[in-house]
N, C-alpha and C positions, 0 to 999 in steps of 0.2 A: 504494500499499499504506499501512497505517496506520503511522505512525513509532512507534518503540520508546519515544521520549521527546518531550516538548515543552519547550523552554526559553523561559521568559517573561521578558522584559527590560523593565521600566517605564522610560520615558525622558521627559525634559522638556528641550527646547531643547539637547540635546546637540551638534547639528551634526557637525562632523568628529571631535569628541572621542570619539565612539562607536566610531570604526574600529579603534583598537588593540584594544579589548575584543572585538569581533566576530572579528577575526583570530585572537585567542587561542582563542576558543571553536571556531572552524572547525578550528583546528589540533589542538585537544586532544581533542575529542569524536570517539570512534570508533564509537559506536552510532549507528544510524540515528535522526535527530532532526530535527525541524523547530524553527525558532528564530523566535519572534514578539516583535517589537519594538513596544511598546504606547505610543501617545501620546495625548494628550487632544484634540488638534485637527489638522485638515489643514495648517495653517499652522505647525506646529511646526518648528523648524529641523532637526530629526532626520530629517524625512520624506524630503527630496530626497537627503540622503546615504545613507539606507538603501535607497532605491528604486534608486540607481545601484549600490549594493553588491549588491543582490539580483539584478541582471541577470546577474552572473557567479557568484552563489552561490544557486542556486534553493531551497536549504533555509531561506533568510531571506526573511521578509516583514514589512511593516509593517501594523499594524491600528490603527484609531482607536476609541479607547475611548468608549463612549456612556453609561456608568453614572454619570458625574460626575467632576469634577476631582480630581486627586491621586493619589499612588502607590498607596493602598489600593484605589482604584476601578480603577486601571489593572491591578493584579495580579489583581483579581476578574475583570475582563474577559478578561485573558489566559488565566486558568485555564478560564474559560467557553468560550473559543475554541479550546482545545487539542484536538488530535486524538488524542493518546496517552493511555494509561492512567496513565502516570507524568509528572508535571509538575515541572520544576526552575525555581525562581525565583532569578534572580541579578541584580545591579544593573548599570546602564549604565556606571558609573564605572570599571569595569575593576579595582576592589579585590579582587574575589573570584578565586580560582585556579580556572579551568575545568577543570584536570586531575582535580579531584574529581567532575565531573559524572557520568562513567560509573559511578564507584563508588556515588555516591548513587542513581543509578537501580537498580543491581543490589541494593542493600539494600532498596528498596521492592518489588522484584520478588520478594525472599525473604521478604516479609511484613510489613515495618514500615510504618506508615502515614505516619510523618514520619521522614526521614533528614536529620540536620543536619550541616552543615560546621562544625566547632567550632574556634574560636580558643583556647579555654581548657581544652583537655584535653591530655595530654601528646603532644608533636609539633605542636601547634598554636601559633600565635603571631599577634599584631597588630603590625604595624610603622607607626608614625605614627599620625596622627589625634589628636583632642583627648584630653588625659589624663583630664579629668573624665567625658567620654562613656565612655572605655574603663573607668574605675573603676566606673561605674554599671552598665554591661552586664555586666562580670566579676562584680561582687557579686551582681546579679540571678540571673544564670545559675548561679553556684556555690551560692548559698543555696536556689534553687528545686529544683535537683537534690538537694542535701543533705537538704531538708526534705520533699520530696514524691516523690523518685526519679522525676523527670521524664524521664529517659532521656538528657538531654543537659546539658552544662554550659554551652551557649551558646544558650539559648532565645530570645534577642533578635536573633541574627543572621538576616537575611533570606535568606541563601543556604542553601535547603533543598530537598529533593525530597518530593513528596507523592503518595500514592495518590489519584488522582482520584476514585475511588468513595468514599473517605473524606471528602474535601472536600465532595462531593455529599451525603453523609449528614448531616454536621454543619452545613454552610453557612458562610458567612463574614460576621461582623457588623462587622468594622472598616470605616471609611468615610474615614479621613483620612490617616494616616501609614503607617509601615513596620511596624506592630505585628501584621501578619498572622502572621508566623512565630511570635510568642509566643502568639497567640490559638490557632493550630491545635495548638501543642504543649500548651497548657493544656486544650484539649478532649480531646486524645488521652489526657492523664493521667487527666481525670475519667472518661472511658469505659474507662480500663484497656486502651488499645491500645498496641502496641509502638512505641517510638521509639528510635532508635539514632543514633550520631554517629561521625564519622571526623575526624581532624585536618585543619585547613587553615591556611594562612598568608595573612592579610589585609594587603594593602599599601595605604597611603593613596593617593588618586587623585592622578595626575601632571598631569592636564589638567582644565580646566573648574572649576566650583565645586559645592560639595555643596549639596543642597537640603534636607538634614535640618535641622529647627528643633527643637532639644532642649526649649527651654521649652514649646513648644506640644504636643509628643507625649509627654512624660513622663507626664501623667495618663492617657493612653490605654494606655500600657504598664503602668502600676499596676493598671488595672482587670483585665487579664488575668493579672498576676502573682497578685493576690488570688483570681482565680477558680480558679487551679490547685489552691488548698488547699480540700479539701472531700471528701466522701463520693463513692463511685462513682455514676455516673449512666447510665441508658439513653439512646439516642440521642434518644428522644421526650422524656425529662425535660430533656435538655440544650437541645434546641430550644425547649422551653417556657419554660425558665429565662432564656435569653439572647436569644431572638428568632429565631435560626436561619435567617437569609436564605440561600436556596439559592445555591450557586455555579455549578452547572452545570445548564443547562435542556435540554429535550429537542430543541430546535431551535437550540441555540447555535452550532453550527459552521456552519450555513446562514446565520445572521444575521452571524457574524463575516466570512464570505467577502464578503458584501454590503457590509460596511463597510470592506473593504480598498481603499485608494485606488489 
């Protein structure tokens, strides 16, 4: 049967460090869901760990991204491979609270195209992490919502749920970092599609090292921050304006199955 949700987790050489996060997702998610851990190559240290884990958790599988290296490409590939109509993106580092996944999925099922887990709304919190990074993301999210009514005060957070049909309609143009969450929020704003948020508590990772490189990816975030400001667009106008690379293909699931190690 088609799952109600697909949880996409981009991973890079996480090894055993991914296990606590997977355990929390399995424990927290009550809806019928598949969990896709997406890596860039078969020799990634995450692969044997997840394969062993999947032997006792059939909802979990590892897939090899063939779109290109990096988290943006891994997320694109995971959305492309998703079997469900609602896709939730969460990180492999265990910083996100999986107890929000069910509620994010239900928001999308009620009609929003982007459902955001927000650290910066009442009831939300960020614990730990670099202060400057937190300042930038908080400032960007607050100002974007204040000035454009974006629908969330945490547009930069990657922990979001998406209507897969919306992603297919607008495409994904990010290719390098974690800016996909901001990109799709900005596109929803320009199309005047509904975006909603719920509070979450983000905890800095306890195991492994972060792969986020702030100086490299800030310009990519700024591109989509600026794009959110502007008049309404149709889907055709949006694709023409930014390129509109499709995220979901007609035979994507078949291809994804073939690329599963």
